[in-house]
N, C-alpha and C positions, 0 to 999 in steps of 0.2 A: 504493500500500500504506500509506503514511504517513497519508494522508487517511482511508482506510477504518478504520485502527486508531484514529485520533482520534475518529471518529464512534462506533465501538463502545465504546471506553473512556470517552468523554465521557458516554455514557449509562449506564455501569455503576454509577455512584455512586447514581443514583436507583433502580436495580434492587436494589442492596444494601438501601437504605432500605425499599423496598416488600416485600422478602422478610422484613424484621423487623417492619414495621407496615403495617396496612391504610391506605387513604386516610382513614379515620376515626380513625387513630392507635391502633388496637387491636393489641396485641402478638401476633405470630405466632411467629417463631423468635427466639431470643436472638442476640446478635452472634457468640458462639462457635459456635452451631449453624449459622449461615449460613456462617461461615468453613470449618468442617469439611465440611459437606455440599457446598459449592461445590468444594472440593478433591477430595472423593470422587467426585462426579458427573463432573468433568472427567477424573479419573484413569481412570474406567471407560470413558469415551468414547474415550480415547486408548489404552486397553489393547491392542486388536488391532494397532495400529501399533507399540506397544512390543514385542509378541511377535515381530513381523517383524524388529525391530532388536535383539533381545535379545543377539545374538552380540557386539554392540559393548561390552556390559558385561563380557565376558570379558577385554577389554583393560584391564589394571589402571589405566593412566593416565587412563582415561575416567571411572572411578567417582567419584572425589572431585570433579572439576569438575561432573559431572552432579548430584551430591548438593547441591553449593553452589547450582547453578541452581534445582533444585527447591525447596530450603529457602528461599533468599534471594529468588529471583525470583517465587515463588508462595505457598508454604505459610505462612510467617510473616506476610508482608504481608496475606494474606487475613484473618487475625485482627485485625491492627492497624487496618486500614481499617474493618472493621465495628465495632470498638470505638470508633474515632474518631467514627463517624457516630451513635453514641448520645448524643454531646454537641455536635456541630456539624452544620451543614447539609451536604447532599450537594454542593451547588455549591461551598461553601467547601472541602470535602475535595478536590474536583477541582482547585481552584486551588492548594492547598498541594502537590498532587502534582507541581507543576512544579519542586520542588527537585531532582528526579532528574537533569537534565542538569548541574547545578552539581556534584553529588556525583560523577557519572560523569567529569566533566572533572578533578576533583581526584584521584580514585583512579587514573585513567589516567595522569596526570602524575606523581604521587608513587610509586605502586607499580609501574606498568608502563613508566614512563619515556617515555610518549607525547610526541611533539613537536607543539606547537600554534602556529599563527601568531598574530600580534597581531590580525589581522582576525577569526579564529575566537574568540579570547578576548573581543574587544570585542562580537562577536555574542551570545555567551552572556550577557554582562553586560547588554546592551541588552534581550535577551529576558526576562531575569529582572526588569528594571525594569518592562517591560510587564506581566508577570504580577502584580507587586505593585500596579501602578496599577489593573489589572483587578480585583484582589481588593478594593481600597479603594473601587472604584466599584460593587461588587455591591449588589443590591437587598436581599438577606437574608443578612447576615454576622454576625448576633447569635450569640454563643457562649453556649450554655446549659450546656456542660460546664466543664471546667477545663483547665489547661495540659497535663495528661496526654493529653487527646484530640488536641491539636495535636502534641505531642511524639511520639505514636504514628505519625502520618503522616511526620514527619521521619525517624524510625527506618526506616519502611517504604521511603521514597525512597532512603535510604542503602543499604539491602539490595538494592533494584532496581539501583542503580549497581554494586554488587559483582557481581551476576549478569550485567549487561551486559558488564562488562570481562572476566569469566571466560569468557563465550562467545567474545568477540572474540579473546582471547589464548590460549585453550587448547582450544577446540572447533571451530575453523575447518574441521577435516577431516570434520565431521559435517554432515548436512543439517538444516535447521530442524525438520522433522517428527521426525527421530531425536532431536534434542536435547530437544524438547518432550515427546515420548511417553516417553522413557526417564527424564527428570527427574521426570515425574509418576508413573511406575511406582515410583520409589524412595520416593515419599511416599504411596502407596496404602494400605499397612498402617497407618501413623500416622493417616491420615484416617479409616479404619474404626474404629480403637480410640478416637479422640477423639470421633467421632460417637456411639459407643455410650456412652461415659462421660458426655458432656454431655447425654444424653437426647434427641438429635435424632430417633431412630427412634420413641420414644414420643410425641413432639410431633406427628409425622406422623399418628399414629393417633388422637390425642386432641383436638388443636386443630381446631375447626370451620373455621378459616380457613387450615388447612395447605395445602389444595389451591391456594388463591390464591397463597400464598407460594411454593409449589413451582413454579408457572408462571414467576414472576419469577426464581426461583433456577435453574430449568432454562435459561432464556435466558442468564442471567449465566454459568452454568457452561459451557454448550456453545459459545455464540457469543462471549461476553465473556471467556472464559478459555481453553478448549481451542483453538478455531480462531484466536482473536486472538493467543495466545502463539506458535502455530506461525508465523503471519505475521510476528510481531515478531522471533522468533529467526532466521527466514530473512532478514529485513531487516538484522539485525546482520551476518550472514555476507556479505551482498551489499554492504553499504556500510560506514559507520563507526559507532562507539558514539555519537558526538556527533549524527550525523544521526538514528539510530534513537531516541535518547532525546529528540530534539526533538519527538516526538509529544506529550510532556507539555506543550509550549508551546501546542499546538493544542487540548488538552482543555478549558481554560477557555473558549475561544471556542465550542466545541460546547455547553458547559454553558449559555452565554448564549442560544444559539439554541434549545436545548430549553426553557429558561425562557420564551422568547417564546411557544412553543406552548402553555404552561400559563398564559398571560395576564400574564406579567411584562413590565415595561417596559424598554426599552433607551435609554440616553441618549448624548449626544455624547462624554462622558468614556469610556464603555465602548468606543465605536467607535474613539476615538483610542488607547486602550490596546491593542485588538486589532491596530491598524496597527503599533504599536511591537513587539508580539510577532512579527508576520510579518517585520518588518525585521530583528529579531534572528536569525530562522531563515535569512533570505536571506544575512546577513553570515557566519553560522556555516558554511553549507553550500554555497550556490550561488555566491557571489561568488568564493571561492578557486578553485573549479573553472573558472569563466569566465576568471579571470586566468591560470590554468595553460594553458588552451587557447590563449589569446592569445599567451602566451610561446612555445608550441610552433609556432605559425604564423609 
């Protein structure tokens, strides 16, 4: 599941870019339109499942956590990432997304009093170092925007971490599909309103490239958002926040592989950086489990 999510989300950044611009760099949808339409389409796809689980919203303690997950885990980051990609490359955006495990660790430790071993903490640090090295070894890291584009992703990753910890500590009694469908149900109306206000519907009817943009947007919304978030939320309930958020360590690796398919080059520094990232994931997740099994034997 982790590898599948990494493949889907590793390619989602280029899908965002293609929904906004054609291959000839002709504008299609604005960043705000891509964000709102992405949330709207995903919400509609998940609506039948939300209707089946609607009784869960009658339980008052579920409403606030689900609203936090919908808002922090999907809605606001959708706008922040598309805005960021108006100023930086999609590959660079994918690399910066790896702040998520760091924020997840800090929030879990400070707010929810999670206990972490020294091995796990060292794994997160090593993984972060690998991400930084991979970022520095990128083929196209020129920043055309300003610091606000980078800061937008930092805020988005912090919000992702808030959502991760909310699911793990308050919504364990719900299934991944219930969490996802109900959280998207709560952002359906805002998505419709914002899509109308920002002119998304008129762009669909007037822009000659809208059909092309909608294809990428549909893939991004259905596979990269609705289905992927269901898998991700299920992964959180099955494992740990740290393990689930480790998907963001794999995303830059997928970005490099996708880059190769588009004719980009890979060098020894990038391969070494990817190895360091994988080492960090191993130390954070697999090694502690292996040590515990050995002790039990």
